[in-house]
Steps between C-alpha positions, in 0.01 A plus 500: 500500500606857445438783744331836448379783714225376734248757378539406135228314307748236382624436852143442609442280194805281554398444866155400388650270240730343757199444730314332214785270424527400865131451548483283181767275640708489191779247537786520252770315706401160351589612149848436358729803503483560124121563524520756782586776250154460339294416809609834648507692168177690569626638826850577376347675202353771725849631583615474132199701380555765760868535399411524133226757567758713679707484181211636300365175353126472420292199621192356335281269710328215324232249592478242226695301239313681221708808556755534226791571725736543212339842441582592862858369465535708184393810685796446743256450783486197733197271459412339840219270615288654770401331837183299503558166668435553874185455701573756771411809301170365367283627790604858414418440132160366594410841642481618130469170304242218520591203727409258228778620273815317383761514782771600260309816409418578869861438604638724217268778602554443872879537460448823305289676763697374806847595381625148534640470148814709448488405132165676470632802693808534268299454174464808277231328293275196527411282209196261504289307253125426493554133567190485721220730611630505865837623396390764258271659760766473772738681261264803507568530876872453453493781241403731784821421679752466218516577128334199340491366145262221417532296185169383349556135435302328213275213614636271228840427344394330174371802313661760268305774673637383838853531366432859386334593827785361711766659272329841548507446876867424489559822298298692753705359792814598306370857464397520863838374623677762281279777631491402864877410527614775253692254281502386138457124429682444176472193288864421570446509880192285466682241292774488758247458783332218310838326456581538863165377621519198270834409649321496845221284369746251344692456825177473708375246256825302528460518881141377532563230234726331758163371621494267191772286659392195683548524785513881492812654655305757699163516681204701384537737792860584390389537143220741598732713714718570197213558251315729740805671652660572164236761420634714801863487388569855366837438325381291208844397372607401847184296536555311175861428588406380850232255366742369238755425771223343711400272218858393449548428870175301513598296197846427642353379824211305336650164552564537872158673552299226333391374840346843582175417305370153469461384134184320611335826623192609291610777263264794545421797273357814662258705289243777563522836669818677620599312818732751673258544787432132550826338404609407851186307593461333151850411400619398853196273543552329156865428581434387854259246370744350253423699181765648277415834329688511173318767306312829561273598215381812692593860423824489689600184321483365147196705376678838485848364404446225248452730201777739398460837334571481122827702445468501120187717458399848601539521880147631566352220284716248677393615845135496387527142381688380804275650771171456327567118481550440873245223568327650801145407595386851421525412127198342326541257351817381672605193307869601527493415870389148419776466241762625749372265771502209258862569401606544868323181615688299234842666532512498882353151529222633720308250722242742635379861456408727787308823412508775759213753480490815709147568635295732277733458207215430260683449178731227633215353707267464200784366279588238753224276367655485159851450653378202710326350197814543285739353766274206584372411153757622249813439706364223725658651812347571846403861577442683829321830536585715799320829564660705777595848622792653695370396843617191693147401588481222233847360557370179663246440227770557233736252666227234508405548133862518372604197702203293369576608135862396531417176679262417209795517259 
């Protein structure tokens, strides 16, 4: 932790964050040393962002994988994911928002109004997308606190008009960034940013594809810490180099670490909503009951990283194509998600699929029927549906259902 004057907003924020971490009982000591860098990346990033702000750097806070962060990189600003994974701030959010709303939305808003997210405090601009009705209405409230730009996401990806609409939205974001941050985003800068971000995607893909090995050299918890924590590493080149070295070290130690995960453990794929706020109670329970998580299809996993940005065409067209084709449940129809799941089930030799749905996430909730049908009937694999929120009240029930699912396999 870094130290500031006791009357400063950030000092108060960091104390609140420390209290949240303690009360949530986060235990990182059981992770191997190489993974600590990413398990603590979100907290360490606070100090890095503060130092960069003091040097005159601009910060753009983002909420979703639909944000074309290459534009932010090309503006010489720092794109950073904003807080939205803790339960403790939800009661404050519920003073303004409905109780029967997605916990991710309530947590994001709660952090904003309680000064418990230094990333939010340091942001010069916020960028969101109309991925759901709850988010887009919540963004109206955030716009009263910080400058806010909302991208109007098309509801389908397989349509020429959708491409034009999303391309126009990307151009509008570019113009807003240039005006708000007083910069010029040139085609050369954008191409350089695309190339740099693609390097990150390639190395992240190489990392999570370690899960294809049988047995895998790392646990699902370790994999998630890197995938999630990597989004909070400010120095992108340093992050890429660190993960490359990590992959090399893991591969070198693979033979001696084969006993770490049993080759007889059921190989599990996690799909559904972002799991940052429920990772501890879901992942830990799966592993404690003998399951092996080898793949995350969620936003922080394969879904946002699998497809690269085309470096051979006009950069705005390339970004439009890449980000429009993210197979999120907000898209209708969403056959690309089934195609991606089919590929992952085959390549990772999946024994069972667990779908995690956050309460009140209607698009994923409705789509779960087609996912279950596809997994059971098309892929002939067992499927488990888990609906949860950020509280610990259902932990016992989750343990019972997960244990029974794994025992069945």
